[in-house]
C-alpha positions as CSV (number, residue, x, y, z in Angstrom):
1,M,10.4,-19.9,-4.3
2,S,13.0,-22.0,-2.5
3,E,12.9,-21.6,1.3
4,R,16.5,-20.8,2.1
5,I,18.2,-20.8,5.6
6,L,21.0,-18.4,6.4
7,F,23.4,-19.2,9.3
8,V,25.6,-16.4,10.6
9,D,28.6,-16.9,12.9
10,D,32.2,-15.5,13.0
11,E,33.6,-19.0,13.6
12,K,34.0,-20.9,10.4
13,F,34.1,-24.4,12.0
14,V,30.7,-23.6,13.5
15,L,29.3,-22.7,10.1
16,E,30.7,-25.9,8.7
17,T,29.1,-27.9,11.5
18,F,25.7,-26.3,10.6
19,R,26.1,-27.1,7.0
20,R,27.2,-30.7,7.6
21,N,24.4,-31.5,10.1
22,L,21.5,-29.7,8.2
23,R,22.3,-29.7,4.5
24,R,20.1,-32.8,4.0
25,H,17.1,-31.0,5.3
26,F,17.4,-27.4,4.0
27,E,19.0,-25.2,1.4
28,I,21.7,-23.5,3.4
29,E,23.8,-20.4,3.0
30,T,26.4,-19.1,5.5
31,A,28.0,-15.8,6.4
32,D,31.0,-15.2,8.7
33,G,29.5,-12.0,10.3
34,G,26.6,-9.6,10.4
35,L,27.9,-7.3,7.7
36,A,28.7,-10.2,5.3
37,A,25.2,-11.6,5.9
38,L,23.5,-8.2,5.1
39,R,25.5,-8.0,1.9
40,L,24.4,-11.5,1.0
41,M,20.8,-10.7,1.7
42,E,21.0,-7.6,-0.4
43,T,22.4,-9.3,-3.4
44,G,21.0,-12.8,-3.1
45,G,17.4,-12.0,-2.0
46,P,15.5,-12.7,1.2
47,F,15.8,-15.9,3.3
48,A,12.9,-17.7,5.0
49,V,14.9,-18.1,8.3
50,V,18.1,-16.5,9.6
51,V,20.0,-18.2,12.5
52,S,22.6,-15.9,14.1
53,D,25.2,-16.1,16.8
54,L,25.1,-13.4,19.5
55,K,28.7,-12.6,20.1
56,M,30.3,-11.4,16.9
57,P,32.9,-8.7,16.2
58,T,31.9,-5.4,14.4
59,M,28.2,-6.2,14.5
60,D,26.7,-8.4,17.2
61,G,23.7,-10.7,16.7
62,V,21.2,-8.3,18.3
63,E,22.2,-5.4,16.0
64,F,22.3,-7.7,12.9
65,L,18.9,-9.3,13.6
66,G,17.4,-5.8,14.3
67,A,18.6,-4.7,10.8
68,V,17.0,-7.9,9.3
69,K,13.7,-7.1,11.1
70,S,13.8,-3.6,9.6
71,R,14.7,-4.5,6.1
72,W,13.2,-8.0,5.7
73,P,10.4,-8.2,8.2
74,D,9.1,-11.5,6.8
75,T,12.3,-13.4,7.6
76,V,12.0,-15.4,10.8
77,R,14.9,-14.7,13.2
78,I,16.6,-17.2,15.5
79,M,19.5,-16.4,17.9
80,L,22.2,-18.8,19.2
81,T,24.1,-17.7,22.3
82,G,26.3,-19.0,25.0
83,H,25.3,-16.1,27.2
84,A,21.7,-16.7,27.8
85,D,21.1,-14.3,30.7
86,L,17.9,-12.4,31.1
87,E,19.3,-9.1,29.8
88,T,20.6,-10.7,26.6
89,A,17.2,-12.4,26.0
90,M,15.2,-9.2,26.6
91,S,17.5,-7.2,24.3
92,A,17.3,-9.8,21.5
93,V,13.5,-10.1,21.7
94,N,12.9,-6.3,21.9
95,K,15.4,-5.2,19.2
96,G,15.3,-8.1,16.8
97,A,11.8,-9.6,17.5
98,I,13.5,-13.0,17.9
99,F,11.4,-16.1,17.1
100,R,13.6,-18.4,19.2
101,L,16.5,-17.9,21.5
102,L,18.7,-21.1,21.7
103,T,21.7,-21.7,23.9
104,K,25.1,-23.0,22.7
105,P,26.0,-25.7,22.4
106,C,22.7,-26.6,20.8
107,A,22.0,-30.3,20.0
108,P,21.4,-30.9,16.2
109,D,17.9,-32.2,16.9
110,A,17.0,-29.1,18.8
111,L,18.3,-26.8,16.1
112,L,16.6,-28.8,13.4
113,A,13.3,-28.5,15.3
114,A,13.7,-24.8,15.8
115,V,14.5,-24.2,12.1
116,N,11.5,-26.3,11.1
117,D,9.3,-24.2,13.5
118,G,10.7,-21.1,11.9
119,L,9.9,-22.3,8.4
120,R,6.3,-23.0,9.5
121,Q,6.1,-19.5,10.9
122,H,7.4,-18.1,7.7
123,R,4.8,-20.0,5.6
124,L,2.1,-18.6,7.9
125,V,3.3,-15.1,7.4
126,M,3.6,-15.5,3.6
127,A,0.1,-17.2,3.4
128,E,-1.4,-14.3,5.3
129,R,0.4,-11.8,3.0
130,Q,-1.0,-13.6,0.0
131,L,-4.5,-13.5,1.4
132,L,-4.2,-9.8,2.1
133,H,-2.4,-8.7,-1.0
134,G,-3.9,-11.3,-3.4
135,T,-7.3,-12.8,-2.7
136,L,-8.6,-10.0,-0.4
137,R,-7.3,-7.2,-2.7
138,G,-8.8,-8.9,-5.7
139,C,-12.2,-9.1,-4.0
140,I,-12.1,-5.5,-3.1
141,Q,-11.1,-4.6,-6.6
142,V,-14.3,-6.4,-7.8
143,L,-16.3,-4.4,-5.2
144,S,-14.7,-1.2,-6.3
145,E,-15.4,-2.0,-10.0
146,M,-19.1,-2.7,-9.1
147,L,-19.2,0.8,-7.7
148,T,-18.3,2.3,-11.1
149,L,-21.4,0.6,-12.5
150,A,-23.7,1.8,-9.7
151,S,-22.2,5.3,-9.4
152,P,-19.5,6.2,-11.9
153,K,-18.9,9.7,-10.4
154,A,-18.3,8.2,-6.9
155,F,-15.9,5.7,-8.4
156,G,-14.0,8.4,-10.2
157,R,-13.8,10.3,-6.9
158,A,-12.4,7.3,-5.2
159,E,-9.9,6.5,-8.0
160,K,-8.5,10.1,-7.9
161,A,-8.2,9.8,-4.2
162,K,-6.4,6.5,-4.4
163,T,-3.6,7.9,-6.6
164,L,-3.0,10.8,-4.2
165,V,-3.3,8.7,-1.0
166,A,-0.8,6.2,-2.4
167,D,1.7,8.9,-3.2
168,M,1.2,10.6,0.2
169,A,1.7,7.3,2.1
170,Q,5.0,6.8,0.2
171,I,6.1,10.4,0.8
172,L,5.4,10.1,4.5
173,G,7.1,6.7,4.8
174,F,4.2,4.9,6.2
175,E,4.4,1.1,6.4
176,G,1.5,-1.1,5.1
177,A,0.8,1.2,2.1
178,W,-1.7,-1.4,0.8
179,K,-4.1,-0.5,3.7
180,F,-4.2,3.1,2.6
181,E,-4.8,2.1,-1.0
182,L,-7.6,-0.2,-0.1
183,A,-9.2,2.5,2.1
184,A,-9.1,4.9,-0.9
185,M,-10.6,2.2,-3.2
186,L,-13.5,1.7,-0.7
187,C,-14.0,5.2,0.6
188,Q,-17.0,5.9,-1.6
189,V,-18.9,2.6,-1.2
190,G,-21.4,4.2,1.1
191,C,-22.3,6.7,-1.6
192,V,-24.4,4.2,-3.5
193,S,-27.1,4.9,-0.9
194,L,-27.1,8.7,-1.4
195,P,-29.5,10.6,-3.7
196,R,-27.6,11.1,-6.9
197,E,-28.3,14.8,-7.1
198,I,-26.6,15.4,-3.7
199,L,-23.5,13.4,-4.7
200,D,-23.3,15.1,-8.1
201,R,-23.4,18.6,-6.5
202,K,-20.8,17.6,-3.9
203,I,-18.4,16.2,-6.5
204,A,-18.8,19.3,-8.6
205,G,-17.8,21.4,-5.6
206,Q,-21.2,23.1,-5.2
207,E,-22.4,24.3,-1.9
208,L,-24.8,21.9,-0.1
209,S,-27.6,22.9,2.2
210,A,-27.4,21.9,5.9
211,D,-29.8,19.1,5.3
212,E,-28.0,17.9,2.2
213,Q,-24.7,18.0,4.0
214,A,-26.1,16.0,6.8
215,V,-27.2,13.3,4.3
216,F,-23.9,13.3,2.5
217,L,-22.0,12.9,5.8
218,M,-23.9,9.6,6.4
219,H,-21.9,7.7,3.7
220,P,-18.7,7.0,5.7
221,T,-20.8,5.4,8.5
222,I,-22.8,3.4,6.0
223,A,-19.5,2.2,4.3
224,G,-18.0,1.3,7.7
225,N,-21.0,-0.8,8.7
226,L,-20.9,-2.7,5.3
227,L,-17.1,-3.3,5.5
228,R,-17.0,-4.5,9.1
229,H,-18.2,-7.9,7.8
230,I,-15.0,-8.4,5.9
231,P,-12.3,-10.0,8.2
232,R,-8.8,-8.5,8.6
233,L,-9.9,-5.0,7.4
234,E,-10.2,-3.4,10.8
235,E,-7.7,-0.6,10.1
236,V,-9.1,0.0,6.6
237,V,-12.6,0.2,8.0
238,E,-11.4,2.8,10.6
239,M,-10.0,5.0,7.8
240,V,-13.1,4.8,5.7
241,A,-15.5,5.4,8.5
242,G,-13.6,8.3,9.9
243,Q,-12.9,10.2,6.6
244,E,-15.3,13.1,7.5
245,L,-14.7,13.3,11.2
246,P,-13.5,16.7,12.5
247,L,-9.7,16.8,12.8
248,A,-9.7,17.1,16.6
249,R,-11.7,13.9,16.9
250,N,-9.9,12.0,14.1
251,P,-6.8,10.1,15.3
252,S,-6.5,8.0,12.1
253,V,-3.9,9.3,9.7
254,G,-5.5,7.3,7.0
255,S,-8.8,9.1,7.4
256,R,-7.0,12.5,7.4
257,M,-5.3,11.5,4.1
258,L,-8.6,10.5,2.6
259,K,-10.2,13.8,3.7
260,A,-7.4,15.8,2.2
261,A,-7.3,13.9,-1.1
262,L,-11.1,13.9,-1.6
263,D,-11.6,17.5,-0.8
264,F,-8.7,18.6,-3.0
265,S,-10.2,16.7,-5.9
266,D,-13.6,18.4,-5.3
267,M,-11.9,21.8,-5.2
268,E,-10.3,21.2,-8.5
269,S,-13.6,20.0,-9.9
270,A,-15.1,23.3,-8.7
271,G,-12.5,25.2,-10.8
272,L,-9.9,26.1,-8.2
273,S,-6.3,26.0,-9.3
274,V,-3.9,23.6,-7.7
275,E,-2.3,26.4,-5.8
276,G,-5.6,27.8,-4.8
277,A,-6.9,24.5,-3.4
278,L,-3.7,23.8,-1.5
279,Q,-3.7,27.3,0.0
280,R,-7.3,27.0,1.1
281,M,-6.4,23.8,2.9
282,R,-3.4,25.5,4.5
283,D,-5.7,28.3,5.7
284,L,-7.9,25.7,7.6
285,P,-5.5,24.1,10.1
286,A,-8.5,23.1,12.2
287,V,-9.8,21.0,9.3
288,Y,-6.7,19.6,7.6
289,D,-3.6,18.1,9.1
290,G,-0.6,20.3,8.1
291,R,1.7,17.4,7.6
292,I,-0.8,15.7,5.3
293,V,-1.3,18.9,3.3
294,A,2.5,19.2,2.8
295,A,2.6,15.6,1.6
296,L,-0.4,16.3,-0.7
297,A,1.4,19.2,-2.2
298,E,4.4,17.1,-3.0
299,A,2.2,14.4,-4.5
300,V,0.5,16.9,-6.7
301,E,3.9,18.2,-7.8
302,R,4.8,14.7,-8.9
303,R,1.7,14.6,-11.0
304,R,2.9,17.7,-12.8
305,S,5.6,15.5,-14.4
306,C,2.8,14.3,-16.7
307,E,1.5,15.7,-20.0
308,I,-1.8,15.7,-21.8
309,R,-1.9,13.4,-24.9
310,S,-4.5,12.6,-27.5
311,V,-4.6,8.8,-28.0
312,G,-6.6,6.2,-29.7
313,I,-8.2,3.2,-27.9
314,A,-5.3,1.0,-28.9
315,E,-2.8,3.4,-27.3
316,L,-4.6,3.5,-23.9
317,A,-2.5,2.1,-21.0
318,E,-3.0,1.4,-17.4
319,G,-2.1,4.5,-15.2
320,M,-3.2,7.1,-17.7
321,V,-5.9,9.6,-16.4
322,L,-8.8,10.9,-18.4
323,V,-8.8,14.7,-18.8
324,E,-12.0,14.7,-20.9
325,P,-15.0,12.3,-20.7
326,V,-15.0,9.3,-23.0
327,L,-18.0,9.4,-25.3
328,S,-19.7,6.8,-27.5
329,E,-20.3,7.5,-31.1
330,K,-23.9,8.7,-30.1
331,G,-22.5,11.0,-27.4
332,A,-23.2,8.9,-24.3
333,V,-20.7,9.3,-21.5
334,L,-18.9,6.0,-21.1
335,M,-16.4,7.2,-18.5
336,E,-16.1,10.5,-16.6
337,K,-13.0,12.7,-16.8
338,G,-10.5,12.4,-14.0
339,Q,-10.8,8.6,-13.8
340,P,-7.5,6.6,-14.0
341,I,-7.3,3.9,-16.6
342,T,-7.4,0.5,-15.0
343,L,-7.1,-3.0,-16.6
344,S,-10.8,-3.4,-16.2
345,A,-11.4,0.0,-17.9
346,L,-9.3,-1.1,-20.8
347,E,-11.4,-4.2,-21.2
348,R,-14.6,-2.1,-21.1
349,F,-13.2,0.2,-23.8
350,R,-12.5,-2.8,-26.1
351,N,-16.1,-4.0,-25.6
352,F,-17.6,-0.5,-26.1
353,G,-15.5,0.0,-29.2
354,V,-17.1,-3.1,-30.7
355,I,-20.7,-2.6,-29.5
356,L,-21.2,1.2,-29.2
357,G,-18.2,2.7,-30.8
358,V,-15.9,5.2,-29.0
359,K,-15.1,8.7,-30.2
360,E,-11.4,9.3,-30.8
361,P,-9.1,10.8,-30.0
362,I,-9.2,10.3,-26.2
363,Y,-7.5,12.9,-24.1
364,V,-5.4,11.6,-21.2
365,L,-2.8,12.6,-18.7
366,A,0.3,10.5,-19.0
367,K,3.9,10.6,-17.7
368,K,6.1,12.7,-19.9
369,E,8.4,10.7,-22.1
370,P,12.1,11.6,-21.9
371,P,13.4,13.5,-24.8
372,D,15.2,11.6,-27.5
373,N,19.0,11.4,-26.9
374,L,20.4,13.4,-29.7
375,C,24.0,13.0,-28.7
């Protein structure tokens, strides 16, 4: 992607000066005010660096760069001003998270150096984002897939929670949705150390004895201890490790979301209706965060826009959810009901179809298709 620089100033001759002095070094766009710049960013895509004047009519530089920070947080923001008093500098830094504050007139060499520094900062931000969203997420996906081999039911529980948690995060408007998704993917890693019979009974919604419950409640701590060795996952580890903490001692909203999503899935597995499970959670305000339960109810309502279909292996698609177990031709369970279809699951089905055979049709939950337009 080209690293473009946007200069914003209400004086056209200043913009022309920027273009003339710096066009040999950067790909430059200009806008003659904050509103025009926002329109350009909306239609033309993000910029690596934005350099804005402070004093502009209609929308000043502090307000403009604050809007840029809110909508395009990865764009590095530089301000030029002829009024470099302490109050202006503090306002610019606090509202717009300014990377550099330069005074006018600014020598071309100083401006060139500041923009180059801004580009380096932008590259660091994008490299870290690639690490978190690409490499790190890929490694965690592999770890999550390994869980399905060691404990398919625990993986299914995590996958169901991931869908609900992702929807809840979106409904509640939380930033950094990827962290909540990763926490859901990893929330059952500690279950590989549990006796299988305890895990099976928990997932089926059966009552556990006090000793069995104590054993089950060890898995978040085990998972947290394992995951602490992965760098940059501090918030995710906090969510995973705190998923079974009492509400009064659990400040992590991510942990509260995991608790609600997992328990809701267990209640459904035990035979409770959607309304019954949600009402039980509403009746326990000391256990479940009311705001989280409201978001869960909305997420579940979205799920109702889906329908059950019978499909063949060739028709399976990512995002579908199994409503019945997938069986081999000899009756072995290849994948438990309730598990979403992932790309790796599709690959496994193709292999199973060749080696073991798969009973068809397969019953899945998929988004309803819009009716044909008969007009």
